[in-house]
N, C-alpha and C positions, 0 to 999 in steps of 0.2 A: 307830303313829303317836306319835313322843316332843316333835315338838316342841310346847311351852306353845301356842302359838295358836295347832293340831289343837286342842288340849283344850278351852282357850274357846272356837272356836268347834264343837265339835264342843257343849258346855254353852248355848248361847242357843241354837244351833239345835233344840235341847230345851224351853225356857223355848216357843219363841215357837209349836214346836208343838202342845206343851201347850194354848198358849189355844189356837190354830184349835183345833184336836180342842175343846175346851171348848164351844164359842162354834157350829161347824159343821160339821164334821167336816175328812179327805181331808188333813191336815198330815203324814201322813208322807212324802206328795209331795219332802216339803220338805228333808225329813233322811234319804230316801234317797239321793240322790246324795251328795250327806255322808257317807253307811257310807261309797261308794264312794268319795271324792276319797281316802278314810284307807288306800284302797292296799285293801281289801279284794274277794270275786269278788261277785257278783253272790248267791250261793245265802247267802253270811257274810252278805253286807250285807241280806241283807231279811231272814233272821234275826237277828240285832241289833235290827234299828228293832224285827221286832219287841216281841220282847223288852224295850229300852230306853223304845219308848212307847209302853207295856202302859200304866205311871203312871194317866196322862193323865186317860183319862176314867174310874177310879179316881178320882182327887183333884176332876175335874169334880164325879161325879157328889153327892161328898161333901158341898161345898162346895154346888154347888144345895139339899140336901137341907136346908142350917140357913138356906135363904130362907125355904121355903115345904116341908113336907113330902107325898110321892106316894105313894099306897097300890100298892107294887111286888109281891109277891105272885102277883096274876094274870100276873103279865109273864116268871115265872120261868121256864116250860115255853117259853117262845118264846127268852131269851136259852139255854136252854139246848139247844134247835133250833139255836143259831147256831154253839154252839163245836161241837157234833155238825159242820153241817159242814164247820164247820177242821179237825177231826181230817182227816175226808179230804181236805183240801187240804192241811194238812200230810204224810198220807200222799203224797200228789203230787207237794211238791216234794222229799221225800227219798228216793222210790222214780224219778222216770222219768229219764231222761237230764238231762244239764247243758245240751244242745246246745239241748234244748227249751225249756226255761229260759229263755236266750240270748237265742233269736231269742223268746221272749214277752215277757219282760223292755221295751226299747221297744213291744210293742204294750199291754200294762195300763199302764203310765206314758201313756200318749197319753189313755187312755182316762180315767183316774184324773182325768189333771189336769181331759182334759173333763169330767168328772162335778159337779164344782164350782162350772161355771159351768154347776148349773140350778138355776133358782125350782121353791125348795121350797114350794108353795101355801099360803095361810096357811088352815089348821085350817077348815070346816065344820062347827058342833057342830050333835051331832042324836044321840041314844039310840039308832040298830040298833046289832046287835052286832058284835062286829069280824069285819073281811071277814077271807074265807076263804085270801086270797093273802100278810096277811099274815107267818103262820110261814111258809111256801113260798117267799116271798122272803130273807126272815130267813135260811132256811136253804143257801138259796146264796149271798145273803152273805159267809154266814161261809165256805162254802168257799173264796171267792175270798180271802177275808182269812186261811185258814190258807195257800194256797198263794203270794200275791204279798202282797198286805196295804190302803196304802192308798187310801182313796179306800170303806169299807166305812161309815164312817161316813154319807155322804150318802145311800149304799145305803140304810141305814136310816134316817133321817131323810126321804127321799125314801118309804117304805113307810108310815112310822106316822102322814100325813099324813093314812093316808087315810079312818084310826078319826077319825070325827065323835067320838066321846063325847071326845078329849082339847082340852087348850090346850096354848099354844105351851109353857109352859113343862115342861108334863107328858110330854112329846114329846122334850122335848131332856134332863130324866131320863131319860127310860124310855130311850133313843138314848146313854143314857151308860151306863147301868146294861149294859143284852144286850151293846155293846161292850168294858165293864171283865169282864166277866163272862168276855166270848171270848177277853178275853185275857189272864187270871190259865189257863184249860187251855190255850192257846198256848205261854204260857212257860212251864209247865210243863213240858212237851211238848220244846221248842225244846234247855232246859235239861237234859235228859236226853241228847239226841241227841249233846250235846259243842259243836257249832261256833256256838255264840256268842262273840264277841270280847269280852274281857272289858271291857276299860275303856272302849271304845265306849259300851257299853251299861248302863253302868254311869252315865256322863255324861247321858247322854239324860236314863235313870233321873231321876233326882235334874232334871233342869233341867224333861223334861215333866210332871214333877208340882208342878213353884212357877208350872210354865205351867198347867194343866190349873187348879189351885183360882185363876188370877186369870182362866181365862175364865169358869169355874162359878161363877163369883162373880158379873160381870158380863157375862154369857150372855148378859144381856133390854134389856140397855143398849149390846152395844157390833156396830155394827154390819158389816155381815161380804161389806159389800161391798169394803171393799181386799181382805180378810185372801184369795177368790175372787180374783183376780184375780192375784195373788203367786202362789200355788198356783199357780195357771194357767197363770204366764210359765216361773218352773220347773222345773216338769214337763214342757210341751213344749219346753221347753231341755237338757234332762236327757233325753229319751225321742229325739229326732232325734238327739243325740252318740251313746248309745249304738248308737244305727240304723245310726249311717254304720262303727261300727265295726266291723258285721258284714259290709257289703260293702266 
């Protein structure tokens, strides 16, 4: 990646994905094909993409908490379960044959693109205990995140809406907390793996941090519809392109 235009493209895509992840999630669908376009193989693109966008939810979390505080201590265990699932996903990514991942990526990208069109329901207020399926679902989303990545935010959002004690703002903050914590763990492991393409990762990290701050600050005012359809179109096109290369 020697072209100044390529550097600029990666940086701008990082800003966009940061804004998207701060509001709705699934933005990594945009930057994954960008990583491939810079010449990385699918596994290196996945690892670099994961490290690069890890700042988005952390910056979005900080921006959201400046607007209104949310109690997060009771969600630490849930965040740990997501990170534990991610460790399993990373193990599968780094140990299974590369050919399996090559075939899995178009399918995973296809469903990640579809996931952003899921209409997350407005939470119905209640004071019942946290539903039992919340932690298992988020653990499973962590496995997916460690193995591939794009789309976990939408999965976590959809799960959290079943906890009727939470407001929309609390759901968004808790989502960013869970994914931000998971991102710290996955980033540490991926760095130790020695497979991170650092020029792309640093540009994405800076861009997604800026975008995450913007998205977190305006999360309650930005309409996510445009983001959703843009992610869907890019994800579908990338899925079809990668699938066509296999046959």
